[in-house]
N, C-alpha and C positions, 0 to 999 in steps of 0.2 A: 503493500503501501504507499503511494507518494503521499507527503501530507507539506500543507501551504499554508504563512502566515500570509493572511488579510489586514489590510491597515485603511483603517475608515482616520482620519485625519479633517478633526471639526472644530467649527470656533467655539464648543463645545467641554466634549467627550476626544479624546482620540478611542475608538471601539475597537480591538482585536480579535479575530478570530483565527483559529487551526483548523484547516480546514481540508478533509482528506480530496482523494480525486473523482471521487461522485460528488462534490458539491457540498457536502455536507459539512456544518461546524463542528467539531467537534471539542471545543473548547472558546473559552471566551475569557478575553480582560480590558479593563473599563478603566482608567485612570484622564483626572479631570486637567482639558489641555490648559487652563490658569493663563490666559493670556490676559499682559498682554507679557512677553516672555523675549530670550533670547531664542536664538535657532538651537543650539548646544542643545539647552533643556529645555525644549521640546523633542528636541529625537534621543537625552536621557529618560525621558516620560515613554515615546513611544516601544526603545527596550527594557522599558518595565511594563509598559499593559504586554507585552509580549509575549515575558516568561509569567502574567502570571494568565495568560493564557494556555502554555505550553504546559503550567502543571496543573490546571483543570482541564485540558486534555491527556496527561502521564506520560508528554512527551517531553526530549531534549531538544536540544536546537539542532542536535547534529544528524535529526532526522527528518529538517528539515530543509525541504528544495530550491526554497527559495522568499525570496518576503515583499508581499507588491503593496504597494502603497495610494490609496485614492487620497490627493489633497487639493481644496479650492487656488482657482487662481490661476494664473495662466500658466501651464505646463508644458513643461522641455520633456517627453519621453524621454527623445535621442541625446540631448547632453546631462537627463536625469537633476535640472533643477531648473526652483520656483522660482519662473521669473516676476512672476507681480504675484502676491496676494496680499490684500488690502487688508481683510480680517486678520492674522496671523501678522502683517506685518515686514512681512517677507520682500526681499528685493535679492535675486538673483541670489541665491540659494541653497548649492550641494547638496540638495535633502538626501538621495539616491547613496553616495559615495559617502557620508556623514551614517548614515541606517545601517551604509555595508562595512561599516569599519568599525559599532559597534556590536553589527550582530554574528558578525562574518560569515556572512549568508549571505549571497546572490539577492539585488537589490531592483526593482522594477519602480515607476514612478508613473503616475495618469493622474490626471484632472479626476478630480470626485465623481462628477456626474457622468462626466463616460466612463470611466468603470462602473459605475451603476446600471448605467443600461449595457453594458457588455454580461454586467452578473445576471440583468434579466434575460439576455440570450442564451447565456449558459443553462441558469437555473430555475427561471419566474416566466412571468407572463410571455417574453418573444421567443424563446425554448423552443429552436425547430427550424426559424426564421434568420435571416442575412443581410434584410435590406429592414432598417430597424431609425423608428425616431421615437424615444424616450424622453417624455414633460414632466419634472418635477411642480405640482403646484402647490406651493410653500410660500413662506414669507414672501420670496420671491420667484421670477419660473427660472427652472435648474434645464436644461434638456443636454440629451446628450445624443449620435447621430454614428453607428453601425450601419459599415455601407460592405456590402461583399462578408460576413460576417467578422469585419478591424473596424476598429476607434477612427473615425474619424474628426480629426482636428485640424484643417487648413497646415497650411506650410509656413503659417510661424504658431502654433501651435495655441493658436486661440480662439478655432473657427467654435460650432455649436453653440456657442450664446443667443440658444435658443428667445429667450427672455427680453431680450435688445433688439431683436428684429423691429424695423418702426412695421406699428399698425396702424397712427393716426397725428398726422402732420397738425399740432397743435395743439396733442392731448395733453398728458397730467408729464408734468418733469417725473425725470423714471431715478432709479437711485445713484445707476452709471451716468449720470447726468445730461443724459439725453433726453423729448419728448417725446410722449408718446408712444412709448415701447412697448410689444407682449406685457411683460412684469407690471405696467399702470394698467390694464382693464383683468387681465386674469389672475392674476396672484391670489391667494388668500387675504394678503394685506387689503387687496384693492374690494376683493370681495366686501370684505369687513367698511371697506370707506362706501362703496355704494349702497352695504348695508343702511347703513346708519342713516345719507341722505334718504333713502328711501322713508325709515323710519319719521327725521325730522319735518319730513314732506304729507305723513299719513298716521299723527298724533294716535290712531284709531287704529290702525294694528296692535295684532298678535304680540310682532313682536318685540313690544312695547314688552308686554307680561313674559315673554321668551328668558328675558336676561333682566330681567327685576325691577325693569324703571332706568336701569344705568346705563346710558348706551356705550360707557367705555365698556362694559361687562359682552358688546356683540364679538361674537364668534363665528366662525366659516361656518357652521351647522346653524345656525338660526332663523335667517329664509328658509333654507330647505326644513326645516322645523315648521319654521309657520305654515310655507307653500304645503305640509302637510295637516298641519291641521285645519285645512282651508282658508286661510289666508290672504285676500287677495296680494294684499300689499308684497306677499313674501312671494309667491307665484312668480310675481313681475319681477322681483331684483332674479329668482334664479333663472328669469325666463331672460333674460338681456344677459344674464351673466354666461349663462349655456351657449347664445347665439354671438359674444365676446370670442370663445373658446373657441366655435364652430369657426367661428370666421380663419382663426390663427391656425390651428388645426387645418385647412382648406386651404394655407398660403403653403404648408409645410409638404402636403400632400403636393399639391399640385405646381413645388422647388425640385423634391424630388421621388414622390412616388414608392414611396415603400413598403414592408411589405403587410406592414401593422407599427402601430404608432398607441404606444403604450402613454397613459395617465397614470401619475403618479404623486404621494401629496396625500397629506392628509382630506384634504377635498375630495378625492377620490376614491377614498373610502365610500362616499355616498351612492357608489356602485352605478346600475342601469338608473335612478333619476338626475346622472351628470353623463353617460354613458350615451344611453340612448337620443338626448336629444343633440348632442355634438351630431353623433350617427348623421341623423337625419340632414343636418344644417352641412357634413361634410358631402351624403349624397344628392340632396339639392342642388349644391350648387358648384359638386365639383367638373373635372373637365371631362372623368372615365362615369361613360353611366352604364355599362355592363355589369352585370351584380358580381360576375366568375370574376371579374377581373378587381374591384373594389379592394380598399387597403382598410383592413382591419382597423376598429378600437378597439381596447382593449383597456381596461388595469393593471397597473404593473403590480404581483403578488409577493417579492420579495420584505416590500415594507425598508430599514433599515440595514435590515442583513444584505442586499443588494449590493452594497457598497466592498463592501465585507468580504464575499463573494467575489464580483466581476475582477477585485482588485488583485484576491491572490493567485488569478491564475492569468497575470498579465507577463507574465514566464516564457506563457503558449504565443502570444502574437507575435 
């Protein structure tokens, strides 16, 4: 049996999984990222999380074929450097070499969203597909693109930033500094803002009761829960949000024509309540009318494990 370590380097936690050749996580280790800190200290924490995962799995480092790391930011997988990661405050950090030096194992490095998309191809909702677009609907909108079974990140390693594709010129200002990005319409943060705006316009909406009368307690579920309770205002928010998302997904489909689009993140837990209207929008507005050739639109299935599993198998690429 072959074993690998998959590292999901996040802004809050460093999560490591010891993963076997069948994509099963057999041991786990988690430590706080505790930002801001120098890169050398974060590498020490990565090593500690790796040790915890090995102990949990009953393995020794010598039994590990390699270590794979998924990191936020612009990640140069060829040079092994994180060229820029805002939340980590990394600039041209040679993370691959640093982790290799401290673990003594061959090490691979990739953007975290790309690693998660790869994980879904290996063992999740995109298993069996070669051409995949993965979209994570969280605080922001993350993206990963797989073409021919391989991660696509562009010549400068900054590709597949789907959340920062322009959607509407003149829209909201995005966290990236641009205007009208997909993230400003389709993220969980955007959905919360859209819900709050509707509540202010509709003081009779059940959404007020669902958040205890405190608009600051609105979540990405509030509008969906209100819709299920028969609230018209909640239904309007959900319908508009699904149209926004459908518009974005259709643009990605028209550009790449993948076999499957996977939607992940907290909002994807709404399941068919979200997926069905997005499919309807894409199938109504897309360029391909033949039902046999339409893109599949499904929910990601691995959750937070996608990044760990994808990172663990980076040595196969």
